[in-house]
VMD Tcl script that builds the backbone (N, CA, C; Angstrom):
set m [mol new atoms 501]
animate dup $m
set s [atomselect $m all]
$s set {name element resname resid chain x y z} {
  {N N UNK 1 A 128.893 49.548 146.073}
  {CA C UNK 1 A 128.602 50.653 145.181}
  {C C UNK 1 A 129.231 50.335 143.829}
  {N N UNK 2 A 128.444 50.371 142.799}
  {CA C UNK 2 A 128.947 50.126 141.459}
  {C C UNK 2 A 129.058 51.451 140.713}
  {N N UNK 3 A 130.024 51.507 139.841}
  {CA C UNK 3 A 130.266 52.712 139.069}
  {C C UNK 3 A 129.906 52.423 137.621}
  {N N UNK 4 A 128.754 52.912 137.205}
  {CA C UNK 4 A 128.331 52.776 135.824}
  {C C UNK 4 A 128.731 54.062 135.096}
  {N N UNK 5 A 129.724 53.958 134.235}
  {CA C UNK 5 A 130.288 55.135 133.568}
  {C C UNK 5 A 129.232 55.894 132.778}
  {N N UNK 6 A 128.353 55.185 132.072}
  {CA C UNK 6 A 127.338 55.875 131.262}
  {C C UNK 6 A 126.313 56.574 132.140}
  {N N UNK 7 A 125.981 55.991 133.288}
  {CA C UNK 7 A 125.045 56.651 134.199}
  {C C UNK 7 A 125.665 57.925 134.764}
  {N N UNK 8 A 126.956 57.861 135.069}
  {CA C UNK 8 A 127.648 59.052 135.561}
  {C C UNK 8 A 127.711 60.113 134.466}
  {N N UNK 9 A 128.046 59.691 133.262}
  {CA C UNK 9 A 128.133 60.629 132.138}
  {C C UNK 9 A 126.797 61.321 131.896}
  {N N UNK 10 A 125.691 60.591 132.016}
  {CA C UNK 10 A 124.360 61.163 131.784}
  {C C UNK 10 A 123.958 62.138 132.877}
  {N N UNK 11 A 124.571 62.020 134.071}
  {CA C UNK 11 A 124.250 62.939 135.161}
  {C C UNK 11 A 125.009 64.262 135.044}
  {N N UNK 12 A 126.037 64.292 134.229}
  {CA C UNK 12 A 126.833 65.509 134.096}
  {C C UNK 12 A 126.022 66.598 133.402}
  {N N UNK 13 A 126.034 67.752 133.990}
  {CA C UNK 13 A 125.354 68.887 133.409}
  {C C UNK 13 A 126.189 70.125 133.688}
  {N N UNK 14 A 126.669 70.755 132.634}
  {CA C UNK 14 A 127.489 71.941 132.818}
  {C C UNK 14 A 126.666 73.150 133.239}
  {N N UNK 15 A 125.354 72.987 133.281}
  {CA C UNK 15 A 124.500 74.075 133.750}
  {C C UNK 15 A 124.495 74.150 135.274}
  {N N UNK 16 A 124.907 73.092 135.920}
  {CA C UNK 16 A 124.935 73.048 137.374}
  {C C UNK 16 A 126.148 73.817 137.896}
  {N N UNK 17 A 125.919 74.639 138.913}
  {CA C UNK 17 A 126.998 75.490 139.424}
  {C C UNK 17 A 128.044 74.686 140.172}
  {N N UNK 18 A 127.693 73.530 140.721}
  {CA C UNK 18 A 128.666 72.767 141.493}
  {C C UNK 18 A 129.816 72.264 140.630}
  {N N UNK 19 A 129.554 71.998 139.342}
  {CA C UNK 19 A 130.644 71.597 138.448}
  {C C UNK 19 A 131.585 72.758 138.179}
  {N N UNK 20 A 131.039 73.959 138.105}
  {CA C UNK 20 A 131.881 75.134 137.894}
  {C C UNK 20 A 132.723 75.414 139.138}
  {N N UNK 21 A 132.161 75.182 140.312}
  {CA C UNK 21 A 132.928 75.345 141.553}
  {C C UNK 21 A 134.070 74.335 141.592}
  {N N UNK 22 A 133.795 73.089 141.216}
  {CA C UNK 22 A 134.841 72.057 141.187}
  {C C UNK 22 A 135.926 72.420 140.175}
  {N N UNK 23 A 135.523 72.878 138.995}
  {CA C UNK 23 A 136.496 73.266 137.969}
  {C C UNK 23 A 137.329 74.465 138.427}
  {N N UNK 24 A 136.695 75.433 139.082}
  {CA C UNK 24 A 137.426 76.597 139.586}
  {C C UNK 24 A 138.409 76.179 140.673}
  {N N UNK 25 A 138.007 75.271 141.542}
  {CA C UNK 25 A 138.895 74.783 142.598}
  {C C UNK 25 A 140.117 74.105 141.992}
  {N N UNK 26 A 139.882 73.231 141.036}
  {CA C UNK 26 A 140.995 72.540 140.371}
  {C C UNK 26 A 141.894 73.555 139.655}
  {N N UNK 27 A 141.293 74.540 138.995}
  {CA C UNK 27 A 142.069 75.557 138.298}
  {C C UNK 27 A 142.922 76.397 139.229}
  {N N UNK 28 A 142.363 76.797 140.362}
  {CA C UNK 28 A 143.108 77.609 141.325}
  {C C UNK 28 A 144.259 76.805 141.925}
  {N N UNK 29 A 143.987 75.562 142.298}
  {CA C UNK 29 A 145.053 74.710 142.852}
  {C C UNK 29 A 146.119 74.468 141.789}
  {N N UNK 30 A 145.713 74.262 140.538}
  {CA C UNK 30 A 146.654 74.073 139.436}
  {C C UNK 30 A 147.569 75.286 139.304}
  {N N UNK 31 A 146.985 76.480 139.269}
  {CA C UNK 31 A 147.793 77.695 139.144}
  {C C UNK 31 A 148.728 77.869 140.332}
  {N N UNK 32 A 148.215 77.578 141.528}
  {CA C UNK 32 A 149.025 77.721 142.738}
  {C C UNK 32 A 150.222 76.771 142.700}
  {N N UNK 33 A 149.978 75.488 142.384}
  {CA C UNK 33 A 151.061 74.513 142.422}
  {C C UNK 33 A 152.052 74.672 141.271}
  {N N UNK 34 A 151.611 75.201 140.145}
  {CA C UNK 34 A 152.535 75.368 139.031}
  {C C UNK 34 A 153.223 76.732 139.028}
  {N N UNK 35 A 152.890 77.583 139.982}
  {CA C UNK 35 A 153.569 78.874 140.060}
  {C C UNK 35 A 154.373 78.931 141.352}
  {N N UNK 36 A 153.845 79.573 142.373}
  {CA C UNK 36 A 154.609 79.773 143.607}
  {C C UNK 36 A 154.505 78.614 144.589}
  {N N UNK 37 A 153.538 77.725 144.428}
  {CA C UNK 37 A 153.268 76.750 145.469}
  {C C UNK 37 A 153.895 75.392 145.320}
  {N N UNK 38 A 154.602 75.138 144.242}
  {CA C UNK 38 A 155.151 73.792 144.027}
  {C C UNK 38 A 156.056 73.358 145.182}
  {N N UNK 39 A 156.877 74.259 145.666}
  {CA C UNK 39 A 157.769 73.928 146.778}
  {C C UNK 39 A 157.023 73.739 148.090}
  {N N UNK 40 A 155.805 74.228 148.158}
  {CA C UNK 40 A 155.067 74.210 149.414}
  {C C UNK 40 A 153.778 73.391 149.334}
  {N N UNK 41 A 153.718 72.435 148.427}
  {CA C UNK 41 A 152.493 71.647 148.274}
  {C C UNK 41 A 152.201 70.809 149.503}
  {N N UNK 42 A 153.223 70.206 150.097}
  {CA C UNK 42 A 153.018 69.412 151.316}
  {C C UNK 42 A 152.631 70.339 152.461}
  {N N UNK 43 A 153.275 71.480 152.547}
  {CA C UNK 43 A 152.943 72.462 153.577}
  {C C UNK 43 A 151.496 72.928 153.433}
  {N N UNK 44 A 151.033 73.111 152.206}
  {CA C UNK 44 A 149.653 73.532 151.975}
  {C C UNK 44 A 148.668 72.443 152.419}
  {N N UNK 45 A 148.996 71.182 152.132}
  {CA C UNK 45 A 148.114 70.092 152.583}
  {C C UNK 45 A 148.054 70.025 154.105}
  {N N UNK 46 A 149.191 70.217 154.753}
  {CA C UNK 46 A 149.197 70.221 156.215}
  {C C UNK 46 A 148.373 71.385 156.745}
  {N N UNK 47 A 148.423 72.528 156.066}
  {CA C UNK 47 A 147.620 73.687 156.468}
  {C C UNK 47 A 146.127 73.387 156.376}
  {N N UNK 48 A 145.727 72.655 155.352}
  {CA C UNK 48 A 144.315 72.280 155.216}
  {C C UNK 48 A 143.899 71.392 156.377}
  {N N UNK 49 A 144.729 70.419 156.724}
  {CA C UNK 49 A 144.419 69.548 157.853}
  {C C UNK 49 A 144.355 70.315 159.169}
  {N N UNK 50 A 145.285 71.235 159.377}
  {CA C UNK 50 A 145.265 72.021 160.612}
  {C C UNK 50 A 144.023 72.900 160.694}
  {N N UNK 51 A 143.647 73.510 159.585}
  {CA C UNK 51 A 142.442 74.348 159.579}
  {C C UNK 51 A 141.197 73.504 159.810}
  {N N UNK 52 A 141.129 72.344 159.173}
  {CA C UNK 52 A 139.985 71.456 159.367}
  {C C UNK 52 A 139.909 70.974 160.809}
  {N N UNK 53 A 141.050 70.618 161.391}
  {CA C UNK 53 A 141.071 70.194 162.793}
  {C C UNK 53 A 140.646 71.333 163.713}
  {N N UNK 54 A 141.108 72.538 163.427}
  {CA C UNK 54 A 140.722 73.692 164.242}
  {C C UNK 54 A 139.224 73.949 164.164}
  {N N UNK 55 A 138.681 73.885 162.956}
  {CA C UNK 55 A 137.244 74.127 162.781}
  {C C UNK 55 A 136.411 73.031 163.453}
  {N N UNK 56 A 136.941 71.827 163.524}
  {CA C UNK 56 A 136.196 70.703 164.084}
  {C C UNK 56 A 136.341 70.607 165.596}
  {N N UNK 57 A 137.532 70.833 166.103}
  {CA C UNK 57 A 137.818 70.536 167.502}
  {C C UNK 57 A 137.735 71.728 168.450}
  {N N UNK 58 A 137.837 72.928 167.956}
  {CA C UNK 58 A 137.755 74.102 168.828}
  {C C UNK 58 A 136.296 74.547 168.871}
  {N N UNK 59 A 135.658 74.424 170.040}
  {CA C UNK 59 A 134.218 74.729 170.122}
  {C C UNK 59 A 133.861 76.140 169.670}
  {N N UNK 60 A 134.713 77.104 169.973}
  {CA C UNK 60 A 134.430 78.479 169.565}
  {C C UNK 60 A 134.307 78.595 168.053}
  {N N UNK 61 A 135.189 77.945 167.325}
  {CA C UNK 61 A 135.154 78.011 165.867}
  {C C UNK 61 A 134.046 77.142 165.291}
  {N N UNK 62 A 133.798 75.987 165.912}
  {CA C UNK 62 A 132.775 75.063 165.411}
  {C C UNK 62 A 131.376 75.659 165.556}
  {N N UNK 63 A 131.136 76.345 166.660}
  {CA C UNK 63 A 129.802 76.880 166.945}
  {C C UNK 63 A 129.713 78.382 166.718}
  {N N UNK 64 A 130.593 78.896 165.909}
  {CA C UNK 64 A 130.657 80.326 165.646}
  {C C UNK 64 A 129.340 80.833 165.066}
  {N N UNK 65 A 128.811 81.875 165.679}
  {CA C UNK 65 A 127.552 82.454 165.215}
  {C C UNK 65 A 127.720 83.974 165.142}
  {N N UNK 66 A 128.297 84.439 164.060}
  {CA C UNK 66 A 128.499 85.871 163.864}
  {C C UNK 66 A 127.311 86.460 163.131}
  {N N UNK 67 A 126.950 87.634 163.503}
  {CA C UNK 67 A 125.877 88.344 162.827}
  {C C UNK 67 A 126.505 89.366 161.884}
  {N N UNK 68 A 127.007 88.878 160.756}
  {CA C UNK 68 A 127.715 89.753 159.821}
  {C C UNK 68 A 126.958 89.935 158.513}
  {N N UNK 69 A 125.742 89.453 158.437}
  {CA C UNK 69 A 124.958 89.614 157.221}
  {C C UNK 69 A 125.171 88.510 156.211}
  {N N UNK 70 A 125.959 87.509 156.558}
  {CA C UNK 70 A 126.187 86.369 155.685}
  {C C UNK 70 A 125.553 85.124 156.300}
  {N N UNK 71 A 125.246 84.178 155.441}
  {CA C UNK 71 A 124.767 82.896 155.944}
  {C C UNK 71 A 125.861 82.240 156.777}
  {N N UNK 72 A 125.470 81.410 157.730}
  {CA C UNK 72 A 126.400 80.756 158.644}
  {C C UNK 72 A 127.444 79.930 157.888}
  {N N UNK 73 A 127.026 79.231 156.847}
  {CA C UNK 73 A 127.977 78.394 156.114}
  {C C UNK 73 A 129.008 79.227 155.379}
  {N N UNK 74 A 128.638 80.423 154.904}
  {CA C UNK 74 A 129.619 81.295 154.247}
  {C C UNK 74 A 130.665 81.766 155.247}
  {N N UNK 75 A 130.224 82.089 156.447}
  {CA C UNK 75 A 131.163 82.523 157.490}
  {C C UNK 75 A 132.154 81.401 157.791}
  {N N UNK 76 A 131.654 80.166 157.887}
  {CA C UNK 76 A 132.534 79.031 158.180}
  {C C UNK 76 A 133.495 78.760 157.025}
  {N N UNK 77 A 133.032 78.877 155.794}
  {CA C UNK 77 A 133.907 78.656 154.640}
  {C C UNK 77 A 134.985 79.730 154.577}
  {N N UNK 78 A 134.611 80.988 154.803}
  {CA C UNK 78 A 135.591 82.081 154.797}
  {C C UNK 78 A 136.586 81.908 155.940}
  {N N UNK 79 A 136.081 81.545 157.125}
  {CA C UNK 79 A 136.964 81.317 158.266}
  {C C UNK 79 A 137.925 80.154 157.984}
  {N N UNK 80 A 137.438 79.103 157.352}
  {CA C UNK 80 A 138.301 77.987 156.974}
  {C C UNK 80 A 139.407 78.457 156.026}
  {N N UNK 81 A 139.053 79.261 155.032}
  {CA C UNK 81 A 140.047 79.792 154.102}
  {C C UNK 81 A 141.080 80.660 154.798}
  {N N UNK 82 A 140.624 81.485 155.727}
  {CA C UNK 82 A 141.543 82.343 156.477}
  {C C UNK 82 A 142.479 81.490 157.325}
  {N N UNK 83 A 141.934 80.458 157.965}
  {CA C UNK 83 A 142.778 79.572 158.778}
  {C C UNK 83 A 143.799 78.827 157.925}
  {N N UNK 84 A 143.396 78.368 156.751}
  {CA C UNK 84 A 144.347 77.696 155.855}
  {C C UNK 84 A 145.483 78.648 155.508}
  {N N UNK 85 A 145.145 79.873 155.141}
  {CA C UNK 85 A 146.181 80.845 154.780}
  {C C UNK 85 A 147.069 81.200 155.975}
  {N N UNK 86 A 146.478 81.335 157.166}
  {CA C UNK 86 A 147.274 81.630 158.362}
  {C C UNK 86 A 148.217 80.486 158.703}
  {N N UNK 87 A 147.720 79.264 158.716}
  {CA C UNK 87 A 148.581 78.116 159.007}
  {C C UNK 87 A 149.666 77.968 157.943}
  {N N UNK 88 A 149.307 78.209 156.705}
  {CA C UNK 88 A 150.293 78.141 155.629}
  {C C UNK 88 A 151.378 79.194 155.838}
  {N N UNK 89 A 150.973 80.403 156.140}
  {CA C UNK 89 A 151.912 81.490 156.353}
  {C C UNK 89 A 152.834 81.196 157.528}
  {N N UNK 90 A 152.271 80.704 158.654}
  {CA C UNK 90 A 153.095 80.375 159.817}
  {C C UNK 90 A 154.104 79.272 159.496}
  {N N UNK 91 A 153.688 78.282 158.734}
  {CA C UNK 91 A 154.600 77.195 158.400}
  {C C UNK 91 A 155.701 77.649 157.444}
  {N N UNK 92 A 155.358 78.501 156.493}
  {CA C UNK 92 A 156.358 78.989 155.542}
  {C C UNK 92 A 157.355 79.905 156.252}
  {N N UNK 93 A 156.875 80.720 157.160}
  {CA C UNK 93 A 157.752 81.650 157.877}
  {C C UNK 93 A 158.661 80.931 158.872}
  {N N UNK 94 A 158.217 79.792 159.392}
  {CA C UNK 94 A 158.999 79.020 160.337}
  {C C UNK 94 A 159.975 78.154 159.554}
  {N N UNK 95 A 161.253 78.258 159.821}
  {CA C UNK 95 A 162.248 77.521 159.058}
  {C C UNK 95 A 162.186 76.018 159.295}
  {N N UNK 96 A 161.497 75.586 160.322}
  {CA C UNK 96 A 161.356 74.155 160.578}
  {C C UNK 96 A 160.582 73.469 159.458}
  {N N UNK 97 A 159.667 74.192 158.821}
  {CA C UNK 97 A 158.814 73.637 157.776}
  {C C UNK 97 A 159.328 73.957 156.381}
  {N N UNK 98 A 160.622 73.949 156.189}
  {CA C UNK 98 A 161.172 74.171 154.852}
  {C C UNK 98 A 160.734 73.036 153.937}
  {N N UNK 99 A 160.596 73.319 152.663}
  {CA C UNK 99 A 160.148 72.253 151.749}
  {C C UNK 99 A 161.226 71.187 151.562}
  {N N UNK 100 A 161.016 70.034 152.171}
  {CA C UNK 100 A 161.963 68.939 152.034}
  {C C UNK 100 A 161.625 68.061 150.841}
  {N N UNK 101 A 160.373 68.011 150.475}
  {CA C UNK 101 A 159.949 67.218 149.331}
  {C C UNK 101 A 159.172 68.112 148.375}
  {N N UNK 102 A 159.617 68.140 147.133}
  {CA C UNK 102 A 158.956 68.931 146.104}
  {C C UNK 102 A 158.471 67.957 145.034}
  {N N UNK 103 A 157.158 67.914 144.780}
  {CA C UNK 103 A 156.669 66.986 143.761}
  {C C UNK 103 A 157.184 67.356 142.375}
  {N N UNK 104 A 157.459 66.328 141.584}
  {CA C UNK 104 A 157.970 66.551 140.240}
  {C C UNK 104 A 157.072 65.850 139.233}
  {N N UNK 105 A 157.031 66.343 138.025}
  {CA C UNK 105 A 156.323 65.695 136.919}
  {C C UNK 105 A 154.880 65.362 137.225}
  {N N UNK 106 A 154.552 64.086 137.089}
  {CA C UNK 106 A 153.184 63.625 137.297}
  {C C UNK 106 A 152.726 63.715 138.735}
  {N N UNK 107 A 153.678 63.801 139.661}
  {CA C UNK 107 A 153.306 63.931 141.065}
  {C C UNK 107 A 152.550 65.229 141.322}
  {N N UNK 108 A 152.876 66.274 140.575}
  {CA C UNK 108 A 152.175 67.553 140.734}
  {C C UNK 108 A 150.698 67.381 140.380}
  {N N UNK 109 A 150.410 66.618 139.336}
  {CA C UNK 109 A 149.023 66.365 138.936}
  {C C UNK 109 A 148.296 65.611 140.046}
  {N N UNK 110 A 148.968 64.636 140.658}
  {CA C UNK 110 A 148.363 63.895 141.772}
  {C C UNK 110 A 148.067 64.839 142.925}
  {N N UNK 111 A 149.007 65.724 143.239}
  {CA C UNK 111 A 148.790 66.696 144.309}
  {C C UNK 111 A 147.625 67.638 143.974}
  {N N UNK 112 A 147.502 68.052 142.730}
  {CA C UNK 112 A 146.390 68.921 142.322}
  {C C UNK 112 A 145.064 68.219 142.570}
  {N N UNK 113 A 144.962 66.970 142.153}
  {CA C UNK 113 A 143.715 66.213 142.338}
  {C C UNK 113 A 143.416 66.013 143.814}
  {N N UNK 114 A 144.434 65.638 144.572}
  {CA C UNK 114 A 144.225 65.345 145.994}
  {C C UNK 114 A 143.858 66.609 146.776}
  {N N UNK 115 A 144.559 67.696 146.537}
  {CA C UNK 115 A 144.255 68.942 147.255}
  {C C UNK 115 A 142.878 69.465 146.856}
  {N N UNK 116 A 142.551 69.422 145.567}
  {CA C UNK 116 A 141.231 69.883 145.116}
  {C C UNK 116 A 140.125 69.035 145.725}
  {N N UNK 117 A 140.296 67.720 145.721}
  {CA C UNK 117 A 139.299 66.834 146.330}
  {C C UNK 117 A 139.129 67.091 147.812}
  {N N UNK 118 A 140.241 67.311 148.514}
  {CA C UNK 118 A 140.174 67.603 149.948}
  {C C UNK 118 A 139.446 68.915 150.207}
  {N N UNK 119 A 139.719 69.933 149.400}
  {CA C UNK 119 A 139.033 71.216 149.576}
  {C C UNK 119 A 137.537 71.094 149.278}
  {N N UNK 120 A 137.182 70.382 148.210}
  {CA C UNK 120 A 135.764 70.204 147.875}
  {C C UNK 120 A 135.049 69.390 148.941}
  {N N UNK 121 A 135.710 68.371 149.466}
  {CA C UNK 121 A 135.128 67.583 150.553}
  {C C UNK 121 A 134.903 68.459 151.782}
  {N N UNK 122 A 135.913 69.254 152.148}
  {CA C UNK 122 A 135.820 70.076 153.348}
  {C C UNK 122 A 134.711 71.114 153.229}
  {N N UNK 123 A 134.646 71.801 152.103}
  {CA C UNK 123 A 133.588 72.800 151.918}
  {C C UNK 123 A 132.225 72.117 151.877}
  {N N UNK 124 A 132.161 70.928 151.270}
  {CA C UNK 124 A 130.900 70.186 151.230}
  {C C UNK 124 A 130.380 69.827 152.606}
  {N N UNK 125 A 131.283 69.563 153.544}
  {CA C UNK 125 A 130.845 69.237 154.903}
  {C C UNK 125 A 130.322 70.460 155.650}
  {N N UNK 126 A 130.667 71.641 155.193}
  {CA C UNK 126 A 130.217 72.871 155.853}
  {C C UNK 126 A 128.880 73.378 155.320}
  {N N UNK 127 A 128.437 72.834 154.210}
  {CA C UNK 127 A 127.192 73.298 153.612}
  {C C UNK 127 A 125.980 72.737 154.351}
  {N N UNK 128 A 124.930 73.528 154.498}
  {CA C UNK 128 A 123.717 73.036 155.142}
  {C C UNK 128 A 122.944 72.087 154.208}
  {N N UNK 129 A 122.046 71.323 154.789}
  {CA C UNK 129 A 121.256 70.364 154.009}
  {C C UNK 129 A 120.466 71.048 152.898}
  {N N UNK 130 A 120.017 72.269 153.143}
  {CA C UNK 130 A 119.252 73.004 152.142}
  {C C UNK 130 A 120.067 73.202 150.858}
  {N N UNK 131 A 121.331 73.524 151.004}
  {CA C UNK 131 A 122.207 73.719 149.846}
  {C C UNK 131 A 122.580 72.370 149.239}
  {N N UNK 132 A 122.799 71.364 150.072}
  {CA C UNK 132 A 123.191 70.047 149.569}
  {C C UNK 132 A 122.095 69.409 148.718}
  {N N UNK 133 A 120.858 69.817 148.921}
  {CA C UNK 133 A 119.768 69.300 148.086}
  {C C UNK 133 A 119.924 69.741 146.631}
  {N N UNK 134 A 120.577 70.883 146.421}
  {CA C UNK 134 A 120.756 71.414 145.077}
  {C C UNK 134 A 122.017 70.890 144.387}
  {N N UNK 135 A 122.885 70.217 145.145}
  {CA C UNK 135 A 124.122 69.680 144.573}
  {C C UNK 135 A 123.769 68.440 143.762}
  {N N UNK 136 A 124.398 68.299 142.617}
  {CA C UNK 136 A 124.101 67.162 141.748}
  {C C UNK 136 A 124.458 65.853 142.446}
  {N N UNK 137 A 123.714 64.789 142.145}
  {CA C UNK 137 A 123.955 63.502 142.804}
  {C C UNK 137 A 125.377 62.976 142.605}
  {N N UNK 138 A 125.947 63.194 141.442}
  {CA C UNK 138 A 127.296 62.694 141.202}
  {C C UNK 138 A 128.323 63.434 142.054}
  {N N UNK 139 A 128.122 64.737 142.263}
  {CA C UNK 139 A 129.038 65.494 143.122}
  {C C UNK 139 A 128.913 65.037 144.570}
  {N N UNK 140 A 127.699 64.737 145.005}
  {CA C UNK 140 A 127.522 64.193 146.355}
  {C C UNK 140 A 128.243 62.860 146.483}
  {N N UNK 141 A 128.096 62.022 145.473}
  {CA C UNK 141 A 128.729 60.704 145.497}
  {C C UNK 141 A 130.251 60.832 145.488}
  {N N UNK 142 A 130.785 61.768 144.725}
  {CA C UNK 142 A 132.236 61.895 144.584}
  {C C UNK 142 A 132.924 62.606 145.744}
  {N N UNK 143 A 132.216 63.517 146.445}
  {CA C UNK 143 A 132.915 64.334 147.428}
  {C C UNK 143 A 132.282 64.397 148.814}
  {N N UNK 144 A 131.004 64.118 148.960}
  {CA C UNK 144 A 130.350 64.402 150.231}
  {C C UNK 144 A 129.928 63.139 150.974}
  {N N UNK 145 A 129.335 62.195 150.272}
  {CA C UNK 145 A 128.800 61.007 150.933}
  {C C UNK 145 A 129.894 59.985 151.215}
  {N N UNK 146 A 129.550 59.039 152.105}
  {CA C UNK 146 A 130.461 57.927 152.392}
  {C C UNK 146 A 130.494 57.014 151.190}
  {N N UNK 147 A 131.521 56.343 150.854}
  {CA C UNK 147 A 132.875 56.315 151.419}
  {C C UNK 147 A 133.793 57.385 150.832}
  {N N UNK 148 A 133.290 58.165 149.875}
  {CA C UNK 148 A 134.152 59.160 149.218}
  {C C UNK 148 A 134.699 60.179 150.214}
  {N N UNK 149 A 133.904 60.584 151.186}
  {CA C UNK 149 A 134.394 61.572 152.144}
  {C C UNK 149 A 135.570 61.021 152.944}
  {N N UNK 150 A 135.514 59.747 153.311}
  {CA C UNK 150 A 136.646 59.140 154.015}
  {C C UNK 150 A 137.867 59.036 153.114}
  {N N UNK 151 A 137.637 58.749 151.856}
  {CA C UNK 151 A 138.745 58.646 150.911}
  {C C UNK 151 A 139.435 59.997 150.746}
  {N N UNK 152 A 138.650 61.069 150.564}
  {CA C UNK 152 A 139.251 62.392 150.381}
  {C C UNK 152 A 139.945 62.871 151.647}
  {N N UNK 153 A 139.498 62.397 152.806}
  {CA C UNK 153 A 140.150 62.785 154.051}
  {C C UNK 153 A 141.497 62.085 154.216}
  {N N UNK 154 A 141.582 60.819 153.813}
  {CA C UNK 154 A 142.822 60.060 154.008}
  {C C UNK 154 A 143.777 60.110 152.812}
  {N N UNK 155 A 143.273 60.385 151.634}
  {CA C UNK 155 A 144.110 60.376 150.438}
  {C C UNK 155 A 145.295 61.351 150.495}
  {N N UNK 156 A 145.133 62.575 151.014}
  {CA C UNK 156 A 146.307 63.449 151.116}
  {C C UNK 156 A 147.402 62.876 152.016}
  {N N UNK 157 A 147.006 62.230 153.110}
  {CA C UNK 157 A 148.005 61.617 153.980}
  {C C UNK 157 A 148.762 60.507 153.257}
  {N N UNK 158 A 148.012 59.670 152.543}
  {CA C UNK 158 A 148.651 58.597 151.786}
  {C C UNK 158 A 149.537 59.147 150.677}
  {N N UNK 159 A 149.102 60.237 150.066}
  {CA C UNK 159 A 149.904 60.867 149.021}
  {C C UNK 159 A 151.221 61.373 149.587}
  {N N UNK 160 A 151.164 62.007 150.752}
  {CA C UNK 160 A 152.395 62.501 151.364}
  {C C UNK 160 A 153.311 61.352 151.774}
  {N N UNK 161 A 152.741 60.212 152.131}
  {CA C UNK 161 A 153.554 59.067 152.539}
  {C C UNK 161 A 154.242 58.374 151.370}
  {N N UNK 162 A 153.531 58.229 150.256}
  {CA C UNK 162 A 154.032 57.370 149.194}
  {C C UNK 162 A 154.706 58.092 148.019}
  {N N UNK 163 A 154.435 59.364 147.831}
  {CA C UNK 163 A 155.101 60.071 146.737}
  {C C UNK 163 A 156.420 60.644 147.249}
  {N N UNK 164 A 157.442 60.466 146.504}
  {CA C UNK 164 A 158.785 60.865 146.934}
  {C C UNK 164 A 159.155 62.277 146.526}
  {N N UNK 165 A 158.931 62.641 145.301}
  {CA C UNK 165 A 159.304 63.967 144.839}
  {C C UNK 165 A 160.804 64.157 144.822}
  {N N UNK 166 A 161.202 65.398 144.748}
  {CA C UNK 166 A 162.622 65.770 144.729}
  {C C UNK 166 A 162.958 66.366 146.077}
  {N N UNK 167 A 164.030 65.922 146.682}
  {CA C UNK 167 A 164.414 66.451 147.982}
  {C C UNK 167 A 165.566 67.414 147.859}
}
mol reanalyze $m
mol bondsrecalc $m
mol representation Tube
mol addrep $m
């Protein structure tokens, strides 16, 4: 796969809603990590992994079919968000998961990018093919298709391994 910068630049369109979703995700993660979440950035990443594992491995959650008036993918995205918040809350309340590593300086920016990419990848995997047809090709390339999806799945783990932060 080659990356032609001008071809990517020409595909960018601010009229597309997927770019606004990506910008909102980055903005929300930015606000979270620079306000109350800086001490719990690693805990938040672990919560995302636990929620993703729960949604993938527990058959009840994976095959959930609620008749609540929402599309199936919206129910799964909302359930994923609720699980992330629940796992985060349980880890914060449990003293075993105290923040041992707090990212500092440029590490916070790396955490913002990694967490935002992981969230966009995860939500992208929950979308049906009908919705994915409307997603811009560059967003598919960056977050949904192979090898980017594997990169976004493993990058948070590598980030937690290699960034030291303040202890």
